[in-house]
N, C-alpha and C positions, 0 to 999 in steps of 0.2 A: 608570865610570872612576874610578880612585883617583889622587890627586895628592898628592905630598909635597914640601914645601919644606924642604930640608935646612938651608940658610942663605941669605944674600942673594946667593950666587953659584951655588949648585947646587940643582937640583930634578929630580924625575923623575915620569913619569906611567905608569900601568899600566892597560891596558884599551882600550876603543874610543875613538879620538880622531881629530880632524880634522887632515888635512895639507893646507895650502893656501899657496902662495906668492902674491905680489902680483898677478901676471898669469896665474897658474895654468898657466904654461908647463911647469913640472915636474910638479906634482901638485895635484889637487883631489879628495880621496878620504877616506873614513872607513876606518881600518885598525885592526886589533887587535894589541896588542903592548906593548912597553916603550920608553920614550923618555926620554932624559936631556938636561938643559939646563945650560949654563954661561954665566954673564954676568959680565963684568968691565968696568966703565966702559962704553966704546963697542964692546966686542968681545963677540960672541954666537956660541955654537956649540950644535949639537944632534946627537945620535946616536940612532938608533932601529933596532929590529928588529921587523918587523911582518909580518902576513899579512892579506889581506882575507877577511872572512867566517869568521874563526876561531871566533867565538862566535855562536851563533844568536840573531837578534833576533826571529824569528817562533816563538812557542811552539807553534803548530799545525803549520806546514809547515817542513821543514828548509831552511835556506839552502844554496845551492850554494857550497861552500867553494872559495876560491881555492887553487890548488896552488903559488903562487909566493911565496917568502919575499923580503921587501924589506929591504935594508940601506942606510940613508940617513945620510949625514953632510953637514951644512950649516953653514957658518961665514961670518960677515959682520962688517964693521967699519963703523960709522956715523960718517962724518966730521963731519957736522952733521945737524940735523933734516931728514928727507926726502932725505938724500944718503948712499948706502951702496954698498959693493961687497963681493962675497963669492965663495966657491968652493963646490962641492958634489960629492959622490960618491954615485952611486946604483947599486946592484947588485940586479938582479931575478933571483933564482935559481929557475928553473922546475924543479920536481921531477918533472914528468911526462916521458914519453918524447919529447915534442916538443922539449925542451931549448931553449926560446926564452929565453935568459938574457943579456940585454944588460948592459953595464957602462958607465956614463956618468961622465965627468969634465967639469965645466963651470964657467962663470963667469957671474955675474949682477951687474948694476949698475943703479941707478936714481938720478936726481939732479934737483934743482932748480938748474940752473946759474945762473939769475937769477930775478927775480920773474916774468919773462915766458916763460922757456924751461925745459921739462922734457925729460928724456932717459931712455931705457931701452936696455939691451943684455943679451941672453941668448945664450950660445954654448956648444956642447957637442961633445965628441968621444965617439963610442960604439964600443966594442969588444965582445968576448964571443962568444957562439955563437947561431946560429939554425939548429937542427937540426945538420947536419953542416958547415954553412958558418961560416967565421970572419967576424965583422962588423968593418968598418973604415970609418967614415963620420963626417961632421961636419954641423953645422947651426948657424944663428944667426938672431937676430931683433933688429933695431935700429930705433929710431925717435926722433922728436923732435916735441914739441908746442910751438907758439908761441901764447901767450895775449895778446891785445891788451887793454891797460888802458883800456877805453873802454866806452861804453854797451852793455849786453847781453853784455859780456865774450866777444866772438867768439874762436875759436881754430882753428888750422890744424894738422893732423897729417900727417906723412909717415913711412912705414915701409917697411922691406924685410926679408923673411924668406926664407931659403934652406935647403933640405935636400938634401944630395947624392944623386945617383942612381947606378945601376949600369949601365954600358955593356956589360957582358958577364955576363948572368945565368946563363950556363952553367958558369962556373968556380966554384971553391970559396970565393971571396971576395965577401962581400955588402957592397957599398958604398952601399946605400940607407940614408940616415939615417932614424931613427924616433924618436918621442918616447917617454917612459917608459911609456906605456900608462895612467898615472894622471892625465894632464893634463886640464885643462878648457878651456884657450885662451879665457878669458873675462876681460874687463877693461873699462876705460872710457878715453876720451880727454878727461878733464876734465868729463865729463858726470855726470848724476845717477844713472844706472843702468849696470850692466855688460851687455855684449853679446858675442857671439861675434866676436872681432876678426879672424878669418880668413874671415868670411862667414857670415851667418845661414842661407843656403840651401845653399851648397856645403859649408861647415864641414869642411874637410879636416884630416887630420893632416899635419904638416910633414914630408913624405917624398918624395924625388925631385921637388921642387917649389920654384919661386920665386914669391913673392907680393909685388906692389907695391901699397901701400895709400896712398891720399890721402883726407883727410877734412876737412870743415869743420863747425863747430858753434857754437852760441850758448847762453848761459844767460840766458833772459829774466828769471828771478828766481833767488834763491839756491837754491831747491828744485827748479827745472825745467831741462831741457836739450833741445836738438834737435840731432841729429847726422845728417849725410849722409856716407856712407862708400862709397868706390869701391875695388874690388880687381881686379887683373889677375893671372891664373894662367897659369903656363907650366911644363911639366915640365923638369927638369934634363937627363934622358935620355929620349928617346922610348920609351914603354912602353905595353903593352896593359892595364896594371893601375894602379889607384890604391889605395894601401895602405888608406886609411880615408877615407870621405867620406859625406855625406848624399845624394849623387847616385848613382844605381844604374848609370847607363850607363858602358860601358867605352870608353876611347880607342882609336884605331886603331893605335897603336904606330909611326906614321910622323911625324905632325905633333906638335909640342910644345905648341901653343897650346890651353889648356883652356877659356879663356873669360874673361868679365868678370862682375862682380856689383856691384849698387848696393843699399845698405841705408839705410833711414831709421829712426831710433830716436828716439822721444819718451819722455822720462823724468821721473819725479817722485820725490823723496826728502824726507820731512819727519818731523815729530814726533820730533826728535832722532835721525834716521836709523833709526828703528824701522819706518817704513812706506816701501815702495818700489813704484812702479807703472811699468810699461814697455809701450809699444806699438811693435811691431817690424814693419817691412815689408822684404822682400827680393826681389830680381829678378835671376836668373842667366841670362846669355846664353852658350850653349855656343860654344866655339871650333872651329877647323879640325880638332882631334883627334877630334871626334865626328861622326857621320854628318850629311850636309847636311840631312836632314829632321828632325833633332832639334829638339824644341820648347823654348822658354824655360821656366824654372821660376820660380815665385814662392811667397812665404810671407807669412803674416800671423800674428802671435803676440802674445798678451797675457800679461803677467807681473804678478802681485800678491803682495807679500810683507809679512808683519807679524812683527816680531821681539819676542818676549815678554821 
């Protein structure tokens, strides 16, 4: 990657670079291309043109090149430390015959309203084309964290996410919301490590879906955390398909209730945030939309990271 600082307001990067927003609701990806930055006091903007896998990283085997060009504009204003709001435009131009080319216009905000209350909001309208169909859909994700100023610093999180569905899949209008395809959907609720905040087991894309999230957590020390997270999943429109999920089973297209999940996350972050360790447990209970003999699913995962 080549980076050039033009002056204290303008800079640009050329080459492979990481794109990542705070909650990874928009993107969490390494992309090849050019990216320009503008910074003036509390106002920040960036504009980029990229493609995934444009340059081979493997000298022996060819990378599978992405055929989608990404055009991203992101702009935000920081009202005070840890409190900002912004808008973004993302166009993913699919150059293949599938023509899956969504265009997103959205809003993002995150804030520390008080010493005890944190808030986030993401919302987007998506247009464009999916094959021969015109896309017209919307989605949002909002939540609040209350941190108690007491021993172990306990905190409570409440969140709601919604992605619109399509009640008439046979017409030429696709009303199913979808995320950018670059998203990671990973963050934390004041804990020491990031986790999949739509569920470690189910891990869905926010599409034709509503998700209610409630969580409690504690920080036994400054470096450690324990989170217990509950999710309830329900389709916006009854459908036999789930756009993207870690669960292979298909719903019946009659019932909307997809199920419940409970996750337990034990986290540690230390040595100046260079070392992270996480132990993740997830348990998914299928809802009425799945066959009555469907079994519950569970997951155990260990994460260890060291930043050089």
